Each structure stands twice: as structure tokens, then as C-alpha cells.
Biopython code that builds the backbone (N, CA, C, O; Angstrom):
import numpy as np
from Bio.PDB.StructureBuilder import StructureBuilder

atoms = [
    (1, "MET", "N", (31.707, -42.930, 7.794)),
    (1, "MET", "CA", (31.649, -42.643, 8.859)),
    (1, "MET", "C", (30.964, -41.441, 9.597)),
    (1, "MET", "O", (30.716, -40.427, 8.945)),
    (2, "ASN", "N", (30.728, -41.492, 10.592)),
    (2, "ASN", "CA", (29.912, -41.231, 11.447)),
    (2, "ASN", "C", (30.382, -39.768, 12.212)),
    (2, "ASN", "O", (29.464, -39.517, 12.993)),
    (3, "GLY", "N", (31.591, -38.531, 12.331)),
    (3, "GLY", "CA", (31.471, -37.544, 12.540)),
    (3, "GLY", "C", (31.681, -36.839, 12.005)),
    (3, "GLY", "O", (31.005, -36.663, 10.991)),
    (4, "THR", "N", (32.733, -35.979, 12.315)),
    (4, "THR", "CA", (33.511, -34.552, 11.653)),
    (4, "THR", "C", (34.921, -34.403, 11.187)),
    (4, "THR", "O", (35.889, -34.708, 11.883)),
    (5, "TRP", "N", (34.964, -34.104, 10.440)),
    (5, "TRP", "CA", (36.614, -34.142, 9.682)),
    (5, "TRP", "C", (37.121, -32.874, 10.659)),
    (5, "TRP", "O", (36.546, -32.041, 11.359)),
    (6, "HIS", "N", (38.713, -33.232, 10.273)),
    (6, "HIS", "CA", (39.730, -32.933, 10.616)),
    (6, "HIS", "C", (40.956, -32.382, 10.023)),
    (6, "HIS", "O", (41.964, -33.083, 10.106)),
    (7, "PHE", "N", (41.051, -31.036, 9.333)),
    (7, "PHE", "CA", (42.360, -31.167, 9.420)),
    (7, "PHE", "C", (43.964, -30.508, 9.863)),
    (7, "PHE", "O", (44.124, -29.343, 10.226)),
    (8, "ASN", "N", (44.879, -31.353, 9.762)),
    (8, "ASN", "CA", (46.055, -31.096, 10.589)),
    (8, "ASN", "C", (46.901, -31.003, 9.966)),
    (8, "ASN", "O", (47.275, -32.131, 9.645)),
    (9, "PHE", "N", (47.951, -29.685, 9.240)),
    (9, "PHE", "CA", (48.757, -29.382, 8.389)),
    (9, "PHE", "C", (49.882, -28.079, 9.511)),
    (9, "PHE", "O", (49.585, -27.102, 10.199)),
    (10, "ARG", "N", (51.445, -28.910, 9.104)),
    (10, "ARG", "CA", (52.227, -27.757, 9.451)),
    (10, "ARG", "C", (52.772, -27.660, 8.161)),
    (10, "ARG", "O", (52.968, -28.522, 7.303)),
    (11, "TRP", "N", (53.052, -26.038, 8.190)),
    (11, "TRP", "CA", (54.027, -25.602, 6.584)),
    (11, "TRP", "C", (54.524, -24.678, 7.608)),
    (11, "TRP", "O", (54.052, -24.244, 8.658)),
    (12, "ARG", "N", (55.909, -24.470, 6.809)),
    (12, "ARG", "CA", (56.853, -23.349, 7.375)),
    (12, "ARG", "C", (56.969, -23.045, 9.159)),
    (12, "ARG", "O", (56.912, -21.870, 9.522)),
    (13, "GLY", "N", (57.095, -23.910, 9.985)),
    (13, "GLY", "CA", (56.813, -23.687, 10.906)),
    (13, "GLY", "C", (55.184, -22.987, 11.888)),
    (13, "GLY", "O", (55.017, -22.789, 13.092)),
    (14, "GLU", "N", (54.574, -22.855, 11.106)),
    (14, "GLU", "CA", (52.774, -22.717, 11.231)),
    (14, "GLU", "C", (51.840, -24.228, 11.418)),
    (14, "GLU", "O", (52.024, -25.292, 10.827)),
    (15, "THR", "N", (51.266, -24.040, 11.988)),
    (15, "THR", "CA", (50.217, -25.311, 12.711)),
    (15, "THR", "C", (48.896, -24.835, 11.815)),
    (15, "THR", "O", (48.473, -23.683, 11.906)),
    (16, "TYR", "N", (48.321, -25.759, 10.996)),
    (16, "TYR", "CA", (46.699, -25.552, 10.794)),
    (16, "TYR", "C", (46.437, -26.545, 11.323)),
    (16, "TYR", "O", (46.946, -27.652, 11.151)),
    (17, "ARG", "N", (45.379, -26.147, 12.217)),
    (17, "ARG", "CA", (44.138, -27.478, 12.890)),
    (17, "ARG", "C", (42.912, -26.663, 12.644)),
    (17, "ARG", "O", (42.658, -25.491, 12.921)),
    (18, "PHE", "N", (42.272, -27.524, 12.098)),
    (18, "PHE", "CA", (40.561, -27.200, 12.962)),
    (18, "PHE", "C", (39.469, -27.918, 11.662)),
    (18, "PHE", "O", (40.040, -28.344, 10.658)),
    (19, "SER", "N", (38.144, -28.005, 11.727)),
    (19, "SER", "CA", (37.301, -28.933, 11.674)),
    (19, "SER", "C", (37.315, -28.021, 10.521)),
    (19, "SER", "O", (37.434, -26.797, 10.458)),
    (20, "LEU", "N", (37.095, -29.330, 9.231)),
    (20, "LEU", "CA", (37.053, -28.621, 7.447)),
    (20, "LEU", "C", (35.034, -28.756, 7.727)),
    (20, "LEU", "O", (34.555, -27.949, 6.930)),
    (21, "GLU", "N", (34.262, -29.219, 8.258)),
    (21, "GLU", "CA", (32.871, -29.101, 8.391)),
    (21, "GLU", "C", (32.760, -27.368, 8.731)),
    (21, "GLU", "O", (31.956, -26.614, 8.183)),
    (22, "ARG", "N", (33.526, -27.068, 9.512)),
    (22, "ARG", "CA", (33.239, -25.843, 10.343)),
    (22, "ARG", "C", (33.400, -24.903, 9.014)),
    (22, "ARG", "O", (32.620, -24.015, 8.668)),
    (23, "LEU", "N", (34.162, -25.162, 8.593)),
    (23, "LEU", "CA", (35.353, -24.186, 7.961)),
    (23, "LEU", "C", (34.634, -24.111, 6.734)),
    (23, "LEU", "O", (34.835, -23.020, 6.201)),
    (24, "LEU", "N", (33.569, -25.144, 5.816)),
    (24, "LEU", "CA", (33.858, -24.885, 4.624)),
    (24, "LEU", "C", (32.017, -24.839, 4.866)),
    (24, "LEU", "O", (31.335, -24.899, 3.843)),
    (25, "GLY", "N", (31.412, -24.748, 6.031)),
    (25, "GLY", "CA", (30.269, -24.071, 6.127)),
    (25, "GLY", "C", (29.130, -25.280, 5.468)),
    (25, "GLY", "O", (28.034, -25.014, 4.974)),
    (26, "ARG", "N", (29.836, -26.867, 5.646)),
    (26, "ARG", "CA", (28.509, -27.835, 4.730)),
    (26, "ARG", "C", (29.084, -29.073, 5.564)),
    (26, "ARG", "O", (29.981, -28.982, 6.403)),
    (27, "ARG", "N", (28.363, -30.340, 5.163)),
    (27, "ARG", "CA", (28.814, -31.463, 6.281)),
    (27, "ARG", "C", (29.473, -32.250, 5.048)),
    (27, "ARG", "O", (28.926, -32.527, 3.980)),
    (28, "ILE", "N", (30.948, -32.581, 5.508)),
    (28, "ILE", "CA", (31.271, -33.612, 4.022)),
    (28, "ILE", "C", (30.646, -35.009, 4.330)),
    (28, "ILE", "O", (30.012, -35.255, 5.356)),
    (29, "THR", "N", (30.851, -35.735, 3.507)),
    (29, "THR", "CA", (30.461, -37.269, 3.631)),
    (29, "THR", "C", (30.961, -38.160, 3.427)),
    (29, "THR", "O", (30.489, -39.255, 3.732)),
    (30, "SER", "N", (32.310, -37.971, 2.727)),
    (30, "SER", "CA", (32.953, -38.990, 2.849)),
    (30, "SER", "C", (34.683, -38.483, 2.360)),
    (30, "SER", "O", (35.165, -37.533, 1.743)),
    (31, "ARG", "N", (35.270, -39.858, 3.113)),
    (31, "ARG", "CA", (36.564, -39.480, 3.478)),
    (31, "ARG", "C", (37.123, -39.020, 1.944)),
    (31, "ARG", "O", (37.868, -38.043, 2.021)),
    (32, "SER", "N", (36.895, -39.571, 0.440)),
    (32, "SER", "CA", (37.583, -38.800, -0.664)),
    (32, "SER", "C", (37.898, -37.830, -0.913)),
    (32, "SER", "O", (38.856, -37.353, -1.521)),
    (33, "GLU", "N", (35.950, -36.988, 0.216)),
    (33, "GLU", "CA", (35.287, -35.942, 0.265)),
    (33, "GLU", "C", (36.480, -34.893, 0.569)),
    (33, "GLU", "O", (37.024, -33.852, 0.200)),
    (34, "ALA", "N", (36.481, -36.000, 1.570)),
    (34, "ALA", "CA", (37.691, -34.680, 3.170)),
    (34, "ALA", "C", (39.296, -34.698, 2.390)),
    (34, "ALA", "O", (39.943, -33.657, 2.500)),
    (35, "GLU", "N", (39.729, -35.497, 1.857)),
    (35, "GLU", "CA", (40.580, -35.527, 1.504)),
    (35, "GLU", "C", (41.108, -34.667, 0.082)),
    (35, "GLU", "O", (42.149, -34.032, -0.092)),
    (36, "ALA", "N", (40.324, -34.838, -0.548)),
    (36, "ALA", "CA", (40.099, -33.520, -2.024)),
    (36, "ALA", "C", (39.880, -31.552, -0.867)),
    (36, "ALA", "O", (40.435, -30.496, -1.168)),
    (37, "GLU", "N", (39.151, -31.734, 0.052)),
    (37, "GLU", "CA", (38.842, -30.794, 0.661)),
    (37, "GLU", "C", (40.481, -30.434, 1.036)),
    (37, "GLU", "O", (41.194, -29.447, 0.856)),
    (38, "ALA", "N", (40.578, -31.102, 1.343)),
    (38, "ALA", "CA", (42.372, -30.643, 2.580)),
    (38, "ALA", "C", (43.573, -30.563, 1.508)),
    (38, "ALA", "O", (44.654, -30.088, 1.855)),
    (39, "GLU", "N", (43.383, -30.986, 0.339)),
    (39, "GLU", "CA", (44.146, -30.646, -0.820)),
    (39, "GLU", "C", (44.066, -29.484, -0.661)),
    (39, "GLU", "O", (44.683, -28.808, 0.162)),
    (40, "LYS", "N", (43.467, -29.217, -1.263)),
    (40, "LYS", "CA", (42.801, -27.402, -1.871)),
    (40, "LYS", "C", (43.476, -26.747, -1.016)),
    (40, "LYS", "O", (44.427, -25.991, -1.215)),
    (41, "ILE", "N", (42.767, -27.166, 0.357)),
    (41, "ILE", "CA", (43.976, -26.079, 1.380)),
    (41, "ILE", "C", (45.121, -26.271, 1.550)),
    (41, "ILE", "O", (45.805, -25.291, 1.846)),
    (42, "ARG", "N", (45.652, -27.354, 1.453)),
    (42, "ARG", "CA", (46.985, -27.422, 1.319)),
    (42, "ARG", "C", (47.465, -26.601, 0.815)),
    (42, "ARG", "O", (48.092, -25.735, 1.424)),
    (43, "ALA", "N", (47.326, -26.625, -0.355)),
    (43, "ALA", "CA", (47.835, -26.206, -1.834)),
    (43, "ALA", "C", (47.993, -24.651, -1.543)),
    (43, "ALA", "O", (49.052, -24.024, -1.563)),
    (44, "GLY", "N", (46.799, -24.188, -1.284)),
    (44, "GLY", "CA", (45.990, -22.994, -0.593)),
    (44, "GLY", "C", (47.036, -21.813, 0.479)),
    (44, "GLY", "O", (47.197, -20.598, 0.601)),
    (45, "ILE", "N", (47.643, -23.319, 1.194)),
    (45, "ILE", "CA", (48.356, -23.158, 2.610)),
    (45, "ILE", "C", (49.944, -22.622, 2.086)),
    (45, "ILE", "O", (50.757, -21.937, 2.706)),
    (46, "ARG", "N", (50.029, -23.170, 0.815)),
    (46, "ARG", "CA", (51.743, -23.397, 0.085)),
    (46, "ARG", "C", (51.834, -22.369, -0.293)),
    (46, "ARG", "O", (52.472, -21.563, 0.385)),
    (47, "VAL", "N", (50.944, -21.764, -2.129)),
    (47, "VAL", "CA", (50.882, -20.882, -2.466)),
    (47, "VAL", "C", (50.787, -19.406, -1.588)),
    (47, "VAL", "O", (51.057, -18.265, -1.963)),
    (48, "GLY", "N", (50.418, -19.780, -0.604)),
    (48, "GLY", "CA", (49.842, -18.074, 0.175)),
    (48, "GLY", "C", (48.508, -17.701, 0.296)),
    (48, "GLY", "O", (48.275, -17.030, 1.302)),
    (49, "THR", "N", (47.166, -18.037, -0.737)),
    (49, "THR", "CA", (46.668, -17.849, -0.533)),
    (49, "THR", "C", (45.689, -17.521, 0.171)),
    (49, "THR", "O", (45.074, -16.458, 0.261)),
    (50, "PHE", "N", (45.501, -19.112, 0.982)),
    (50, "PHE", "CA", (44.525, -19.663, 2.150)),
    (50, "PHE", "C", (44.767, -17.832, 3.267)),
    (50, "PHE", "O", (45.722, -17.168, 3.670)),
    (51, "GLN", "N", (43.099, -17.737, 3.330)),
    (51, "GLN", "CA", (43.160, -17.783, 4.949)),
    (51, "GLN", "C", (41.920, -18.441, 5.753)),
    (51, "GLN", "O", (40.900, -19.093, 5.528)),
    (52, "GLN", "N", (42.480, -17.996, 6.590)),
    (52, "GLN", "CA", (40.925, -18.903, 7.425)),
    (52, "GLN", "C", (40.394, -17.390, 8.447)),
    (52, "GLN", "O", (40.871, -16.405, 9.010)),
    (53, "THR", "N", (39.178, -18.032, 8.193)),
    (53, "THR", "CA", (38.207, -16.906, 8.999)),
    (53, "THR", "C", (38.079, -17.323, 9.905)),
    (53, "THR", "O", (38.147, -18.552, 9.930)),
    (54, "PRO", "N", (37.856, -16.706, 11.011)),
    (54, "PRO", "CA", (37.444, -17.388, 12.380)),
    (54, "PRO", "C", (36.217, -17.569, 12.470)),
    (54, "PRO", "O", (35.520, -16.555, 12.440)),
    (55, "SER", "N", (35.487, -19.012, 12.622)),
    (55, "SER", "CA", (34.319, -18.816, 13.087)),
    (55, "SER", "C", (33.497, -18.512, 14.161)),
    (55, "SER", "O", (33.833, -18.882, 15.286)),
    (56, "PRO", "N", (32.542, -17.937, 13.995)),
    (56, "PRO", "CA", (31.896, -16.250, 14.786)),
    (56, "PRO", "C", (31.923, -16.633, 16.422)),
    (56, "PRO", "O", (32.344, -17.784, 16.533)),
    (57, "PRO", "N", (31.711, -16.233, 17.296)),
    (57, "PRO", "CA", (31.583, -16.469, 18.992)),
    (57, "PRO", "C", (30.432, -17.142, 18.882)),
    (57, "PRO", "O", (29.601, -16.774, 18.052)),
    (58, "GLN", "N", (30.194, -18.272, 19.731)),
    (58, "GLN", "CA", (29.311, -18.358, 20.028)),
    (58, "GLN", "C", (28.576, -17.760, 21.223)),
    (58, "GLN", "O", (28.956, -17.786, 22.394)),
    (59, "PRO", "N", (27.184, -17.083, 20.613)),
    (59, "PRO", "CA", (26.720, -16.493, 22.109)),
    (59, "PRO", "C", (26.250, -17.374, 23.079)),
    (59, "PRO", "O", (25.660, -18.449, 22.970)),
    (60, "ALA", "N", (26.635, -16.695, 24.105)),
    (60, "ALA", "CA", (26.628, -17.884, 25.429)),
    (60, "ALA", "C", (25.155, -17.579, 25.665)),
    (60, "ALA", "O", (24.571, -16.512, 25.478)),
    (61, "TYR", "N", (24.531, -19.081, 26.250)),
    (61, "TYR", "CA", (22.948, -19.014, 26.534)),
    (61, "TYR", "C", (22.789, -18.223, 27.605)),
    (61, "TYR", "O", (23.537, -18.342, 28.576)),
    (62, "THR", "N", (22.177, -17.664, 27.581)),
    (62, "THR", "CA", (21.224, -16.623, 28.468)),
    (62, "THR", "C", (19.818, -17.092, 29.262)),
    (62, "THR", "O", (18.841, -16.513, 28.786)),
    (63, "PRO", "N", (19.487, -18.023, 30.384)),
    (63, "PRO", "CA", (17.896, -18.424, 29.992)),
    (63, "PRO", "C", (16.953, -16.728, 30.040)),
    (63, "PRO", "O", (17.328, -15.558, 29.954)),
    (64, "PRO", "N", (16.111, -17.148, 30.154)),
    (64, "PRO", "CA", (14.704, -16.317, 30.665)),
    (64, "PRO", "C", (14.578, -15.867, 31.757)),
    (64, "PRO", "O", (14.008, -16.763, 32.379)),
    (65, "ALA", "N", (14.754, -14.969, 32.474)),
    (65, "ALA", "CA", (14.655, -14.359, 34.040)),
    (65, "ALA", "C", (13.229, -14.732, 33.839)),
    (65, "ALA", "O", (12.631, -14.569, 32.775)),
    (66, "LEU", "N", (12.598, -15.363, 35.183)),
    (66, "LEU", "CA", (11.361, -15.328, 35.511)),
    (66, "LEU", "C", (11.567, -14.762, 36.693)),
    (66, "LEU", "O", (12.590, -14.472, 37.313)),
    (67, "THR", "N", (9.727, -14.580, 37.040)),
    (67, "THR", "CA", (9.632, -13.617, 38.070)),
    (67, "THR", "C", (9.522, -14.612, 38.790)),
    (67, "THR", "O", (9.382, -15.760, 38.369)),
    (68, "PHE", "N", (9.589, -14.179, 40.278)),
    (68, "PHE", "CA", (8.911, -15.087, 41.243)),
    (68, "PHE", "C", (7.271, -15.495, 41.107)),
    (68, "PHE", "O", (6.843, -16.645, 41.214)),
    (69, "ARG", "N", (6.842, -14.863, 40.971)),
    (69, "ARG", "CA", (5.392, -15.475, 40.263)),
    (69, "ARG", "C", (5.316, -15.650, 39.575)),
    (69, "ARG", "O", (4.235, -16.238, 39.543)),
    (70, "GLN", "N", (5.870, -15.614, 38.225)),
    (70, "GLN", "CA", (6.031, -17.029, 36.914)),
    (70, "GLN", "C", (6.367, -18.272, 37.439)),
    (70, "GLN", "O", (5.777, -19.346, 37.319)),
    (71, "LEU", "N", (7.605, -17.933, 38.163)),
    (71, "LEU", "CA", (7.780, -19.719, 38.906)),
    (71, "LEU", "C", (7.224, -19.942, 39.505)),
    (71, "LEU", "O", (7.390, -21.134, 39.760)),
    (72, "ALA", "N", (5.995, -19.263, 40.426)),
    (72, "ALA", "CA", (5.330, -20.135, 40.910)),
    (72, "ALA", "C", (4.225, -20.299, 39.875)),
    (72, "ALA", "O", (3.606, -21.354, 39.735)),
    (73, "ASP", "N", (4.027, -19.285, 39.214)),
    (73, "ASP", "CA", (2.194, -19.827, 38.134)),
    (73, "ASP", "C", (3.038, -21.920, 37.366)),
    (73, "ASP", "O", (2.233, -22.841, 37.234)),
    (74, "LEU", "N", (4.183, -22.093, 37.115)),
    (74, "LEU", "CA", (4.884, -22.618, 36.382)),
    (74, "LEU", "C", (4.485, -24.570, 37.158)),
    (74, "LEU", "O", (4.165, -25.719, 36.851)),
    (75, "TRP", "N", (4.846, -23.637, 38.308)),
    (75, "TRP", "CA", (5.132, -24.882, 39.320)),
    (75, "TRP", "C", (4.402, -25.478, 39.636)),
    (75, "TRP", "O", (4.437, -26.689, 39.856)),
    (76, "THR", "N", (3.029, -24.284, 39.789)),
    (76, "THR", "CA", (1.888, -24.633, 40.330)),
    (76, "THR", "C", (0.845, -25.051, 38.786)),
    (76, "THR", "O", (-0.365, -25.278, 38.774)),
    (77, "SER", "N", (1.625, -25.047, 37.823)),
    (77, "SER", "CA", (0.301, -25.781, 36.543)),
    (77, "SER", "C", (1.401, -27.051, 35.949)),
    (77, "SER", "O", (1.037, -27.768, 35.016)),
    (78, "ARG", "N", (2.811, -27.232, 36.624)),
    (78, "ARG", "CA", (3.158, -28.283, 36.954)),
    (78, "ARG", "C", (3.318, -29.489, 37.974)),
    (78, "ARG", "O", (3.323, -30.708, 37.806)),
    (79, "TYR", "N", (3.406, -28.942, 38.733)),
    (79, "TYR", "CA", (3.468, -29.765, 40.354)),
    (79, "TYR", "C", (1.720, -29.537, 41.081)),
    (79, "TYR", "O", (1.187, -30.595, 41.417)),
    (80, "GLY", "N", (1.327, -28.921, 41.187)),
    (80, "GLY", "CA", (0.479, -28.543, 41.774)),
    (80, "GLY", "C", (0.942, -27.823, 42.855)),
    (80, "GLY", "O", (2.113, -27.450, 42.922)),
    (81, "TYR", "N", (-0.366, -27.464, 44.209)),
    (81, "TYR", "CA", (0.256, -26.564, 45.600)),
    (81, "TYR", "C", (1.267, -27.208, 46.381)),
    (81, "TYR", "O", (2.081, -26.612, 47.086)),
    (82, "GLN", "N", (1.168, -28.748, 46.196)),
    (82, "GLN", "CA", (2.587, -29.291, 47.515)),
    (82, "GLN", "C", (4.126, -29.001, 46.769)),
    (82, "GLN", "O", (4.554, -28.938, 45.617)),
    (83, "LEU", "N", (4.563, -28.894, 47.877)),
    (83, "LEU", "CA", (5.997, -28.963, 47.327)),
    (83, "LEU", "C", (6.364, -30.201, 47.062)),
    (83, "LEU", "O", (6.839, -30.557, 45.984)),
    (84, "ALA", "N", (6.144, -31.000, 48.133)),
    (84, "ALA", "CA", (5.671, -32.822, 48.103)),
    (84, "ALA", "C", (4.683, -33.220, 47.559)),
    (84, "ALA", "O", (3.752, -32.428, 47.417)),
    (85, "SER", "N", (4.556, -34.658, 47.049)),
    (85, "SER", "CA", (3.653, -35.120, 47.377)),
    (85, "SER", "C", (3.823, -36.761, 47.533)),
    (85, "SER", "O", (4.756, -37.344, 46.982)),
    (86, "ALA", "N", (2.780, -37.490, 48.381)),
    (86, "ALA", "CA", (2.592, -38.461, 49.227)),
    (86, "ALA", "C", (3.862, -39.680, 48.197)),
    (86, "ALA", "O", (4.751, -40.346, 48.726)),
    (87, "ARG", "N", (3.502, -39.632, 46.507)),
    (87, "ARG", "CA", (3.475, -40.259, 45.925)),
    (87, "ARG", "C", (5.637, -40.006, 45.730)),
    (87, "ARG", "O", (6.500, -40.883, 45.781)),
    (88, "ASN", "N", (5.686, -39.550, 45.667)),
    (88, "ASN", "CA", (7.554, -38.785, 45.637)),
    (88, "ASN", "C", (7.994, -39.124, 46.648)),
    (88, "ASN", "O", (9.159, -39.518, 46.695)),
    (89, "ASP", "N", (6.900, -39.060, 48.198)),
    (89, "ASP", "CA", (7.641, -38.841, 49.205)),
    (89, "ASP", "C", (7.861, -41.214, 49.532)),
    (89, "ASP", "O", (8.864, -41.822, 49.908)),
    (90, "SER", "N", (7.017, -41.552, 49.308)),
    (90, "SER", "CA", (7.334, -43.461, 49.297)),
    (90, "SER", "C", (8.452, -43.200, 48.509)),
    (90, "SER", "O", (9.521, -43.002, 49.088)),
    (91, "TYR", "N", (8.417, -43.175, 47.661)),
    (91, "TYR", "CA", (9.842, -43.329, 46.648)),
    (91, "TYR", "C", (10.313, -43.129, 47.331)),
    (91, "TYR", "O", (10.454, -44.092, 48.085)),
    (92, "ARG", "N", (10.865, -42.089, 47.701)),
    (92, "ARG", "CA", (12.143, -41.293, 48.480)),
    (92, "ARG", "C", (12.360, -42.244, 49.611)),
    (92, "ARG", "O", (13.506, -42.555, 49.934)),
    (93, "LEU", "N", (11.498, -42.636, 50.118)),
    (93, "LEU", "CA", (11.191, -43.357, 51.151)),
    (93, "LEU", "C", (12.078, -44.870, 50.932)),
    (93, "LEU", "O", (13.051, -45.289, 51.558)),
    (94, "LYS", "N", (11.242, -45.543, 49.670)),
    (94, "LYS", "CA", (11.964, -46.942, 49.418)),
    (94, "LYS", "C", (13.228, -46.636, 49.106)),
    (94, "LYS", "O", (13.956, -47.582, 49.410)),
    (95, "GLN", "N", (13.889, -45.637, 48.583)),
    (95, "GLN", "CA", (15.338, -45.724, 47.830)),
    (95, "GLN", "C", (16.481, -45.524, 48.680)),
    (95, "GLN", "O", (17.674, -45.730, 48.457)),
    (96, "ILE", "N", (15.594, -44.864, 50.199)),
    (96, "ILE", "CA", (16.426, -44.783, 51.176)),
    (96, "ILE", "C", (16.809, -45.351, 52.389)),
    (96, "ILE", "O", (17.703, -45.130, 53.206)),
    (97, "THR", "N", (15.141, -46.790, 52.201)),
    (97, "THR", "CA", (15.247, -47.935, 53.063)),
    (97, "THR", "C", (16.269, -48.700, 52.279)),
    (97, "THR", "O", (17.337, -48.932, 52.845)),
    (98, "ALA", "N", (16.112, -49.066, 51.222)),
    (98, "ALA", "CA", (16.902, -49.824, 49.904)),
    (98, "ALA", "C", (18.569, -49.627, 50.121)),
    (98, "ALA", "O", (19.219, -50.626, 49.813)),
    (99, "PHE", "N", (19.268, -48.577, 50.563)),
    (99, "PHE", "CA", (20.291, -47.826, 50.495)),
    (99, "PHE", "C", (21.195, -48.287, 51.588)),
    (99, "PHE", "O", (22.393, -48.564, 51.646)),
    (100, "SER", "N", (20.235, -48.272, 52.407)),
    (100, "SER", "CA", (20.781, -48.203, 54.148)),
    (100, "SER", "C", (20.844, -50.308, 54.756)),
    (100, "SER", "O", (21.469, -51.046, 55.518)),
    (101, "LEU", "N", (19.371, -50.362, 53.430)),
    (101, "LEU", "CA", (19.732, -52.067, 54.294)),
    (101, "LEU", "C", (21.228, -52.735, 53.420)),
    (101, "LEU", "O", (21.949, -53.572, 53.962)),
    (102, "THR", "N", (21.484, -52.214, 52.083)),
    (102, "THR", "CA", (22.867, -52.837, 51.662)),
    (102, "THR", "C", (24.043, -52.177, 52.213)),
    (102, "THR", "O", (25.126, -52.710, 51.974)),
    (103, "VAL", "N", (24.010, -50.555, 53.271)),
    (103, "VAL", "CA", (24.996, -50.656, 53.501)),
    (103, "VAL", "C", (25.702, -51.562, 55.037)),
    (103, "VAL", "O", (26.919, -51.620, 55.214)),
]
sb = StructureBuilder()
sb.init_structure("model")
sb.init_model(0)
sb.init_chain("A")
sb.init_seg("    ")
for serial, (resi, resn, name, xyz) in enumerate(atoms, 1):
    if name == "N":
        sb.init_residue(resn, " ", resi, " ")
    sb.init_atom(name, np.array(xyz, "f"), 0.0, 1.0, " ", f" {name:<3s}", serial, name[0])
structure = sb.get_structure()
């Protein structure tokens, strides 16, 4: 099985649903292992010892801030000084022509 194992259990009106791998903090490699871990969790829920710790919030991705000069230098190193090249223009012209002929 290639994927992640999920736990879904309802006990006394409360639903427990989460990723086993995320809760345990490790990869589960087989169905039998997932079932064994799920049964341990169900037993803990039934006797009242299970406490699900919430996974820490994922920090939002913040791209690094670039000054205009840094952006210009990066553009120049990747694409040169031209904003458009003859190669790109000819490719775009072929795409536009092909599209207009099919319509």
C-alpha cells in the first residue's frame, strides 16, 4: 500500500479521526501494523487514557523579499538584458498562428 493510514472511530458520541502516521510521528508500512496501532488507540479511548496532541501549526510560506535591483540582477543572469527574445517570439507566433488556423 502506498499512501497514509487514517484512523476513524466513534466512541460515546465523540468522533476520532486523524492520520495514524501524523499522530505516531512515523511511517506505517503495512496494514497489520496500522490495525495493531489503531486497536491500541481504540483501547486507550475506551479506558479514557488517550490524549490526542494536536499537530503543530505549519508556518505559512513567506518568500524572501527581493529589492528591485536584486530582481533585475536575477533576471539578467537568467535571461540576459532583453525582456523578449527572438526565439521566444517566434515560438509564440507559431503557437498563435496554429491556434488561429484551428478556430
